[in-house]
C-alpha positions in Angstrom: 60.5 -31.1 -92.1 58.5 -30.8 -95.7 57.6 -27.3 -96.7 54.0 -26.9 -96.1 55.6 -27.0 -92.3 58.6 -24.8 -93.1 59.0 -22.1 -91.1 60.1 -19.3 -94.1 61.3 -16.5 -91.6 64.2 -18.1 -90.4 65.1 -18.9 -94.6 65.3 -15.5 -96.1 67.4 -14.4 -93.0 69.1 -17.2 -93.7 69.6 -16.1 -97.6 71.3 -12.6 -96.2 73.5 -14.0 -93.1 75.2 -16.6 -95.6 76.2 -13.9 -97.4 77.1 -11.1 -94.6 78.9 -13.4 -92.4 80.5 -16.4 -95.5 81.2 -13.7 -98.2 81.1 -10.1 -97.4 81.2 -8.8 -93.8 84.9 -10.4 -93.7 85.5 -8.3 -97.2 85.0 -5.1 -95.6 87.1 -4.9 -92.8 90.1 -2.3 -93.2 88.5 -0.8 -95.3 90.4 2.4 -95.3 88.9 6.4 -95.8 91.4 6.2 -99.0 89.2 3.3 -101.1 85.8 5.1 -99.1 86.4 7.9 -100.8 88.5 6.8 -103.7 87.0 7.6 -107.3 88.2 5.8 -110.3 86.5 7.8 -112.9 86.1 11.4 -113.0 83.0 13.5 -111.4 82.0 9.8 -109.6 78.8 11.0 -107.2 80.5 10.5 -103.9 79.7 11.2 -99.8 81.3 15.0 -99.6 81.8 17.6 -96.6 79.7 19.9 -96.9 79.3 22.6 -99.9 82.7 21.1 -101.8 80.1 18.6 -104.1 79.4 19.7 -107.9 76.5 17.6 -107.9 73.3 18.7 -109.0 71.9 18.1 -105.7 73.9 17.5 -102.3 71.7 16.2 -99.3 72.4 15.6 -95.9 72.3 16.5 -92.6 75.4 17.1 -91.1 79.1 17.8 -92.5 79.2 15.4 -95.0 77.2 15.7 -98.1 75.8 12.4 -101.0 75.5 13.7 -104.2 72.6 13.0 -106.5 70.5 14.3 -109.4 66.3 14.1 -109.5 66.0 12.9 -112.3 68.4 11.0 -112.4 71.0 11.3 -115.1 70.8 8.7 -118.2 74.2 7.1 -118.0 73.8 7.4 -114.0 77.1 8.8 -113.0 79.7 6.4 -111.6 79.3 5.9 -107.5 82.0 5.9 -105.3 82.5 3.4 -102.1 81.0 5.9 -99.9 78.4 6.3 -102.0 77.0 2.6 -102.0 77.6 2.3 -98.6 75.5 5.6 -98.3 72.6 4.3 -99.9 72.3 0.7 -98.6 72.7 2.1 -95.2 69.6 5.1 -96.0 67.4 4.1 -98.3 67.7 0.5 -98.2 67.7 -0.6 -95.1 67.6 3.1 -92.5 64.8 4.2 -94.2 63.2 0.7 -94.2 63.4 -0.3 -90.5 61.3 3.4 -89.6 59.0 2.4 -92.4 58.1 -1.2 -90.6 60.2 -1.7 -87.4 59.7 1.4 -85.4 63.4 3.0 -86.3 63.9 6.5 -86.4 62.8 8.7 -89.3 65.6 8.3 -92.1 65.5 9.8 -95.2 68.4 11.3 -97.8 68.2 14.8 -96.9 68.3 13.8 -93.0 70.8 11.6 -92.8 74.0 12.2 -91.2 76.5 10.6 -93.3 79.7 9.3 -92.0 83.3 10.8 -93.3 85.3 8.3 -92.8 84.8 3.9 -92.9 85.1 3.2 -89.9 81.9 5.3 -89.0 80.2 3.5 -92.1 80.7 0.3 -91.8 78.9 1.0 -87.7 76.2 2.3 -89.1 75.8 -0.4 -92.0 76.0 -2.5 -89.0 73.6 -0.7 -86.3 70.8 -0.7 -89.7 71.9 -4.6 -89.6 71.3 -5.5 -86.4 67.3 -3.4 -86.4 66.8 -4.2 -90.1 67.2 -8.7 -88.5 65.4 -7.9 -85.3 62.6 -7.0 -87.4 62.3 -9.9 -89.7 62.9 -11.6 -86.8 59.9 -10.5 -84.7 57.6 -10.9 -88.2 57.2 -14.2 -87.8 55.7 -16.7 -90.4 51.9 -15.0 -90.6 53.0 -11.3 -90.7 55.4 -12.0 -93.5 52.9 -12.9 -95.8 50.9 -10.0 -95.1 51.2 -6.6 -98.1 53.7 -4.0 -97.2 51.2 -1.0 -97.4 50.9 3.0 -98.9 55.1 3.1 -96.9 56.5 1.2 -100.6 55.8 1.3 -103.9 54.1 -1.9 -104.1 51.7 -1.8 -101.2 49.9 -5.3 -101.8 53.5 -7.1 -102.2 53.3 -9.2 -99.6 56.6 -8.2 -97.0 58.3 -11.5 -97.8 58.7 -9.9 -101.0 60.3 -6.6 -99.6 62.4 -9.2 -96.9 63.9 -10.8 -100.3 63.8 -7.9 -102.0 66.5 -5.6 -99.4 68.4 -9.3 -99.2 69.4 -8.6 -102.9 69.9 -4.9 -103.2 72.0 -5.5 -99.9 74.0 -8.5 -101.4 74.6 -6.7 -104.8 75.6 -3.2 -104.1 77.8 -4.6 -100.8 79.3 -6.6 -103.8 80.4 -4.2 -105.6 81.5 -2.6 -102.5 83.6 -5.8 -102.6 84.6 -5.2 -106.8 85.6 -1.5 -106.2 88.4 -2.4 -103.3 89.5 -5.1 -105.7 89.9 -2.2 -108.5 92.1 -0.5 -105.2 93.7 -3.0 -104.7 95.0 -3.9 -108.4 95.4 -0.5 -109.8 96.4 1.6 -106.8 100.6 1.2 -105.8 100.9 -0.2 -102.6 101.9 2.2 -99.3 105.0 0.6 -97.9 103.9 -2.7 -98.9 101.5 -3.4 -97.3 98.4 -5.4 -98.8 95.3 -7.0 -98.1 
């Protein structure tokens, strides 16, 4: 196959699927609630039970809210695994799934944030399934179509958005893996258990 015959849609999906299947998914197995909520730095932003946060802004539709501020402070506060997963689930995936693939509307303000690691991972997998099905359905031609006013760069082709989302997923989920490593190496093991 030559580059003029290359089907870019599977190639773009493979960029993400390879990292998910070979580097990231197994590293998320067994994520505990202690890890999910653990804060290795003071005043870290997280997902918290409603009305328990001291962040300038707390939003969410359910029993848990996510911390943030607008404008974001400089430097930005450290963020927990819970916060990072919430960002990936809502801001990276669910909002884009709604904007481009017909999924229900989603925003940081209206999302029901996960109060446990297992629920967050279920939400992540569900949004990833919608995203990949949507990308798969784009085919070759729709990857070239501008994303439109739903995105900050409306003239950029959909392929640019797909690449951006995949970079965001790899970036933030790798951070989650690193935080799990930090937790493992800085917290006393309970009952001799290891990952």
